[in-house]
C-alpha positions, 0 to 999 in steps of 0.5 A: 947748600942754599935754601930757597925762600919764596917771598909770598905767603908764609914769608910775610908772616914767618920770613923775619924769623926763618932768616934769622934762624938760617943765619945762626945756623950759618946756612946759605939761603936766598930770598926770591926778589919782590914781586915783578910782572915776570914772577906773576906770569911764571905763577900764570903758567903753573895755575889754574883759573880757581886760584886766587892771585896771592897764590898764582903770586906764590907759585911764581915765586916757587918757580923763580926759585927752582934753579937757585938753590938746593931746597925751597921752604913750604911749610904746611900750615894747618891751625892755630887751635880749634877755631883758628884754621887757616885757608885750604890752601895753606894747609895744602901748600906742601903738597901742591908744590910737590906736585907742580915741581921737581924740587927737594923741599924743607917742610914743617908742620903747624898744627897747634891741636897736635902740638905741632908748633913753628918753633918745633917744626925749625927744630926738625929742619935744623936736625935734618941739615945735620946742625948741632942740637943745642945750636939749633935749639939756640938758634930757634929760640933767638929768632923768635925772640927778636921777632917778638920784639921788633913786632912790639915796636912795630905795633907801637909805632902803628897805635901811635899812628892813631894820634895823628891830625891827618885823615885816618884809614884802616887798611884791612888786608892780609900781611901777604898782599899788604906787603907785596910790591904789585898788590898792596904797595902801590894802593899804599903809596896811593894813599900816602900820596894822598896825605893818608895815615895808614893804619895797618889791620896786622900791627896790632895784638893778634890775640886781642884782635882775634877776640874782639872779631866776636863782636862782628861774627861769632862764628868764624873760624879762620885765624887770619881773617879774625885776626884782622877784622878785630882790629876794627873794634880795636879803632873804629871810633878812631879811624875816618875810613876803612880800605878793605883789599884782597885779591880775586877770588880769595873765598875767606875774603868774599865772605868775611868782607862782604859780613864785616861791611854790612855790620860797620858804620864807618865809611869804606872802599872795598877793592878786590885786585884782579888785574895787575896790568893797570891801577888807573881804574883803582886810582880813580876809586881810592881818590874819590874815596879820599874826598869823600872823607875829606868832605 
């Protein structure tokens, strides 16, 4: 038995936990490769125009795994508590994939309002795969503990970069865009080539950033957006500029980024990715932005 893990969306939040969990239970797994043009085209084949590019990308990763595993892990993520909702795509993903493809799905729910957590969801998956109950609980606890330890180190290193003598840019973007090979990585390479120190919005204490987001908007209720823009309040006096990166047509970002841009007093660049065939226009905009920071 092999479990398929799409390298998109949820993977960039909980992927390390999943992999550690499956390893501990001696369950075979396969992660789809980094995003390629072929995977993007697969996603376009099964998508419609109204879907954001990140969702199309996820569908492409799922399609790539169809004949390579027995199950595909697709969680349903609703909320992390009151006023901490996720994008409707995160809530609908299981049903969307279940209707698009003839494939066995492993699923769990995250709905804090109904006491459905990642830990509980993984334990249920372990039980459904007929694994020893004691081992399942140990594996989940170890996976979450190891993840928290690694994340603390990443946060420490991210904050440490604020002491750099280089020009510093805060990258505001969802993790599944930031670290994707086709979406965020080219932007990161551009900034690195221009000798810019990148501060990542997703590598701060989420609870603290979430709370501070109220300084920019008191009535937002999307968790990932709040976690991201709250980082501005943490570093706005310590960075030289802010780069907003999103994929078209993300409903959340189209509202949140525009709202935030009007309330900050820091040089910014707003990049919306809607075509992965050419980066030439984006290169010019990033270079111009860095020139402004340097002057």
